[in-house]
N, C-alpha and C positions, 0 to 999 in steps of 0.2 A: 389463617392470614388472609385478609381480603385482597382483592386486586383481580385484574384480568389475567387469566391464563396465559402463559407464554412458554416456549420450548427452549431448552438449552441442549444443543447437540454437541458433544465432545468427540472430536475425531481422533486425537492423539497425534503421532507424527505419521504424515502421509506422503506419497509422492507428488511432485509438483502438480501434475495434470489432475490428480485426485482432488486436490484442494479447490482448484478453480472450477472443476466440473460439479463439486459437491454444491457450492453456493448457488451456481447458475441453474443446476437442476432443481434444487430446493425451491428457488424462487419461481421457476417456470411451473411448477406443480401446485402452487397455492391458489386458492380461491380469493374473491375479494374480502371475504369475512374470516379468512383463516387466522389462526393464532400467530403473533410475531414469533419469529425465530433468531436465536444467536448462535452462530457457529463458532466454535472455539477449537483452534488446531495449531500445530506447528507442521512445517513442510521442509522437505530436504532441499538443499541449496538449489536455487535456480534464478535466472534472469526473468523478470516479469514485465512484459510490454503492456502499455495501455492499448485500448481498443483501436486506436487510430495510428498506431505506430508499427513499423515493419522491422526487417532485420537489418536495415542500414544503420540502426541504433547500436548494434551488438558488433563486438570484435570477432572477425570470422574464425581466428585461430582458437578462440575460447572453447573449452571442452564442457562448459557449464550448460545445463539444459536451459532452453528458452521456452516459455509460455506466453502467449498473448491472451490476457484476461478479458473478459467482456465487460470491463469497467473502465472509466475514464482515467486520466492521470498519465504520468510519464513512466520511464524506465527505473525499475527499482530492483534491489536485491532482497531476495527472501531466503532464510534458511532456519535451521532449529534454534538460533538465539533470538528468535522472535516468537512472540505468542500473537497469532493472528486471530482476528475476530471479524465477523461479517454479520451485520444487522440486517436481516430480512424482514420486512414489515409490509403489510397491505399498505397501498399508497394513502388509503383514507387515514391512517395512523401518522402519516408524515406531513410536514409542513406542505402546503399547496405547491410552492414553487420548488423545483429541484435545487436551485441555488441555495435554499435555506436548509437542505437536507444535513450538510456537513455540521453546521453549528448545532443542529438538533441532535445528531448521532454521535457527535464527539464531546458533548458536554459531560457525560459520564466518564469519559476517558480523562478529561482534565481532572475531574473531581477524584478520580482514583490515583492519579500521579500525585495530586496534593495530599491524599490521606497518607502518602509515603513520605511526605516531607519535599516533594520535588515541585517547585512552583511553574508548572507547565501552564502554557496558555495558547490559545487558538490564533493563528496569524494566517489569514485566508482561508484555505481549506486544509491546512496543515497544523500539526502540533508543534510547538517550539518550546525550548527549554534554554534560559540563559542566553538569548539571542541567537540560537541555532536550531535548525529543524531537528526534531527526534522522531517524527513520523508523518508520513504523508498519507493521503486517503483517497480512495476511488469510489465513484457511484455510478449508478446507472438504474434505469427502470427496466426490469426484467419480469414479462408476464404481468401479474396484477400487483407486483411489488416494488417498492423502493429499496434498493440494496446499497449499502455502504460498508466499505471494508477499510481496515487500517490494522495496526499492529502496536504491541509494546516491544520496542527495540531495546534488548538488553545489551547487546554487543553488536558493533558494525564493523564488518571486515573491509575497511577502506581500501587496502591493497588489492584484494581479490576483486572487489567491484570495479576499481580503476582499471585493472587489467582486462576486464571483460568488456568495457565500453569501447566502441569504435573510435579509434584515434588515428588522425591523418599523419601524426608524426611522433617520434618519441618524447620531443619537447612538449607537445600537447598533453601526453600521458603524465609527465612530470608535474606540469601545471595543474592537471586534474587532480592529482594526489593533494596539492597544496590547497587547491579550492575546496575540495571535499572536506578537508580537516578544518576550514573556516566556516563551512556551511552546515555541516552536519555535527551531530552529538550522539551520545548513547548513554543508557541508564548507568552503566558501569562507571563512567566518568563522574558521576554525581552522587554515588551512594552505594550501600550494600544492595546486592541483587536479591529480589524477593523469591521465595519458593513459589513454584508454580500454583499450587492449590491456595496458598495464601492470595496470590495476586488475583487468581480466578475468582475466588469467593468475594473478595473486595469489589471486584468490577461488577460482579453479578448483583451484588447489593446496591451498588450505585445506579446500576440500570433499573433495577426495581423501584428505588426511590425517585428516580427522574420520571419514570414513565407510569408508575403505579401498575407495574406488571407483577406476576407471581410465576417464577420459573419453575418447570418440572424437568428433570432429566428426561431425554427422549432420544429416540433413533429414527432414521428415514423409514417410511412406510414402503410397501412393496411398489405402490405408484410412484413414490418419490425416487426410489432406487431406479426404476425404469427412466425416469426424467434425468437422473444424474447420468445414466448410460448414454442417452441421446446428447447430452451436453458434452460428455467426454469424447464421443465421436466427432461432434462439431469443433471441439477445441483441438483436436488431433490433426485437423486440416492443415496443409503447408501455409506457413506465414509468409505475407507479401514481402518480396524481395526488392520491390521497386518504388516504395513509398518514400518521399523526402523525409529527411530528419525533422523532428518537431521544432529543433532550434537549428536553423541553417548554419551548417559549418561547425556545429559545437553541440553543447549539452546544457541543460538546465540543472544547476546543482541544488537550489531550492526556489521559493517563490520570487526571490528578489536577487538571485545570483546566477551568473552564466559563465561559461568558458566558450570562446569562440576563436576559430582559426580559419583565416580566408587567404586565398591566393590572389594576387594582383600582378599578372605577369611572373616575372621572376622574383617577385617580393611576397613574402609571407608576413601577414598581420596577425598577431595573436592577442586577445584581450580577455582579462579576467576581471568580471565585475562581481563584487561582493555587497549585498544589502543595497544595490542600486549605485553605489561608488566605484569608480575605476580603482581597482586594487594593483593591477599589473598590466603593462602593455609592452610590446616589443615588436620589432620588425627584423626579419631574417633576410 
């Protein structure tokens, strides 16, 4: 089969830190003319902060591990009910402007959903299905590579995620559950869940068709393992505790939805916005 050689690295189920160190180290170890890589994995449950976020986003009493990834985007939940994929390609293979990386990298994802009968579509930098977000994406330039990560979300543990987000009041957390139910969805709500290898093979084929690549199963080299070790050490550093929340007084539920709670003296104002429209508002 003709096509440019590319590498498919399958990690299996890994610890949270190992997931993020793996793609960061692999990207850092590539040359300008290296073969593209797709990393396919599952990770044990954790909260994942974007590269510019701190611990102020997270409920202090939560026992869930927290990792700050070297990619953009906001706070997300990651667990074994997601198949995470990371596209690592020399920047010469990616569109020139980073703003275009999402549509370039996520087109095969949309095609995969549709092959399973789910009419997913791109909304900003996220993947949506029937008016709700089913997957976000994060991107960064690491070394010589463009790196874009996302996942196939089979099930979303709404309650566990809501309990892990920093909440200024019990009422905020109750509204957060309501907002997440309106803003997010999962594969299980729309059809039968695919077997992992069936989904993986379909996605792999869509990537090859989109980019003209030819995947071979691969493993990290010794040099790449060393780079992964360096990334692991860097990502193990303490996470900032004093950064402001990315949404002042609240949280972003998807690209067009937010929940915010603000104090004005003795008065508390709480506002839930879904798809840019005011859904609920109160003053305590």
